[in-house]
N, C-alpha and C positions, 0 to 999 in steps of 0.2 A: 840893292843891297842894304838899301837905308831902310828899308821895312825889316830886314835881318837886325841890325842893329839896335832895335825900335823892340820886339823882339825878346834878342835876349835882355836887355836894361831891366823890361819886364819883369822876363824870369828870375836877375837878379834881384831886384826887389823883392818880389815874392819869398824868393827859397829866404833871402836874410830874413824877412820878419817871422818869416817860420820858427827861424831857430831862437831868433830872440822868444817869442812864445814859448817856448820849450823851456827854455832857460832859466824862464821867469816861472817856471806854473801855473797853472790852472786852479785857477780861485772856485772852478766849479766844483770839482775834484777835494781839495783840499779841508773847504768844510763840513763834507759828510766826515772822511777819518776823525776829524778834531770833537767833532758831535757823540763818537763810541767809547771818545777814553773815557774812562770812570772818574769819578765826583773822586774826589779826598771825602773819609768817614771821620769822623770826629765822634771817637773812642772815651766814652768815660767810666775810667780805671775803675775797679772792682776799689768796695769800704776796706779800710786797715780794720784789721780782729780788735776789739776795745780792749784797751789800755787795765786790766786787774790793777786798781791802786790796794797796797795788802796794809792800813793800819800796823804798829805796832802788836810782834807778836807775843803774847802772857804768857806763852808754853811753858817759860821757864824762870820764868819772874813769880815768886815765891808771895801769894796770897792768902790775907783770912777765908778761910767758909764761907763766912758769912759774905766775902767781897763777892765771891768765884758764886754762890749763889742768885745774886740779885743780878751780876749778868747777863747768865743763863736762863732766868724769866723775863729778864729784856728781850732775849731774839724769839724766846719764844713766840713773845708778842711782836717780835719786827724782826720779818728775816734779814733785814737790812747789819740788824747789829751782830749776825750768827760770822763773820767777818774777823768780828774782833775776838774769836773762841782760839784762835788760831789758823795761820790760811790753811797746811796738809787737812785741819778738820772742816774747813771753809772747802775744801775742791769734794772731801767726800758727801758731805751732803750737800751739793751741787751733783752732783754725779746719781747721789740716789734718787734727786726732784725730774734730773731727766730720763733716768728709766722709768722712772714712776706716773709722773703725768702730777700737774701740778695741783691738781682734788687728791690720789689715792696719798701722795706726800703727806698732807698738811696732818690728815687723816691718821696716817703713822706716826707722824711728831706729834699731836696729840693725843695719841697712846704712851706717847713717851713721857711728854713731861706729865700730864695726867699718873702715872703708871712709877716713874721712880721716887715721889717721895706723898708719904713717909715709909718711911725703913719697912718691913715686920706687918704691912697692912693689907688685909688680905683683897678686899680692892686693886691696890696696887701691885702687886702677884698676878691680880686677874688681867689687868691690865696690858703687864709688859709681856706675859701668859699669849693672848690674840697678838703682838706685834711680832711676836717668834713664831706664831701660827700662820698668822695673813703675811709677814713680808720677810720671809726667812734669807731672804740674799740679798741682803742687799748690807751695807755700814754699820747700818744702827741697830742691824737685829743682836750685832753684836755685842751692844754696850745693852741692849736686854737682857738679852745672858747673864752677862756680867752683872748685873746691878739685880737679877735673879737668884742671884748668888747669898749675897749681903739681905734681901729681906727677909729668904730662908733661913740665915740665923739669928737673923731677931722676931723670929714668928715662935710668939712663947706657948702657942696653943700644941707645939710638935714638941715633942724629950728635947734632951742633948742633940742624942746618935742621930736622932731622926733630920733635924735640922744642918747637921753633918751630914747625912746621908743627900739630901735634894739641895742643898749649897754645894755639894764638892759634883753631883753632879751634871750643876749649869754654867760651872769654874769650866770644868773640864771641854765643859762642848763650848765655854769661849774658847780651851787654849787649843783645841784639837778642828776647831772650823772658824773662825774669826777673829786669824793670828793679825789680818789684813786693817783689824777694822781702828778706826781714831774716834773719839771720845768727845766732847767738850777739851777746848782748852788740847790741845793735843796727846791727849791719854791715852796710851792702846789698853785697852780690857786684856787680851789675855796674857800680859806681864800684870795686870793687876790682878788677875786671876793666878798667876802662880800664886804670888805674892799673899795674896790671900791663902788661902790650900796649907803651905805653909807655916801662917801664925793659927790660922783656925782649927785647922782639922790636924796637923798630921806633928807641931810644935811638940805635944808631949807625945800624940800618942804612940807614933813613927816617925823619932828626932832625923833619924837617915835619909828618911825620901826630903824632910823639909830642909835636908843639910845639901839635897843635893838641887833640889826648887830653886833653894837661896843661890848656890854657885853658879846655874844656869843663869839665873840674872845676874851676880855681880859678873859673869863674861860675857852674856851672848846682847846685854840689855843697858850697856856704856849710853848718856846723854838722853836717856827716858825721865820723862818724869811724870813726878803722880797725880792726881786731882787738884795739888794746891800749888804746884811745880817743884815739887822737892825729889829731886835725884835718886830713882830707886834707886839706884849702885847703892845712897847711900844707905838706903832704909835697910836695904838685903844685907850689911855689914852690920848692922847694929842688930836687926832677928837675929843674923846665927850666930853675935855670940849669945844671945840669949838659950837658944833651946839646947833641951833637953834636962833646962836647968828648974 
């Protein structure tokens, strides 16, 4: 009898210990589970896009031609000055550079700055024609086409009729192909081409066509300015008073 009591007591101790062990968990199995947990990752946030700080927009500020030319010349030597020529033009300028690459863009801009002045000069004409041939699908090509019209109107080696014909070809090209181009100070070369055709080609020879062009400018190009910052709508109204006189 006494032996049975001893055995029973031993069983109670063993079972109780087993229960306590199970409830407290097994340290040998807990460690591997903890070791398999993924370590926290330190994610680096993506860099924010740089904010462009636009200088005051000079596109609507009336300025002397000498001041305008000086700013354009400075921008030709230092591309950081491009922003001062109007932020809309600035975006077009950088879009051309992104498309062409920096080196080709420099070559194109060199043709532009060497070819835009003096007007009527054969070397200037040759450079802008080369720009149109080599970079026809750029924003700058619209500026070149408009300036070529101005060059030909001042080419004294041609008769007046020849000058009007050549200038008209480039001004119509500006209007038909480069309607979205912008030049320095956010000048719209297509609108300026319409104004030039009305003034230099049609004002005396075809007053009805001149009136149509000027009325289109007054109706559809409000808010645009010429290279000096003067509203083209105002210029068109003044010119309309002179048509046919």
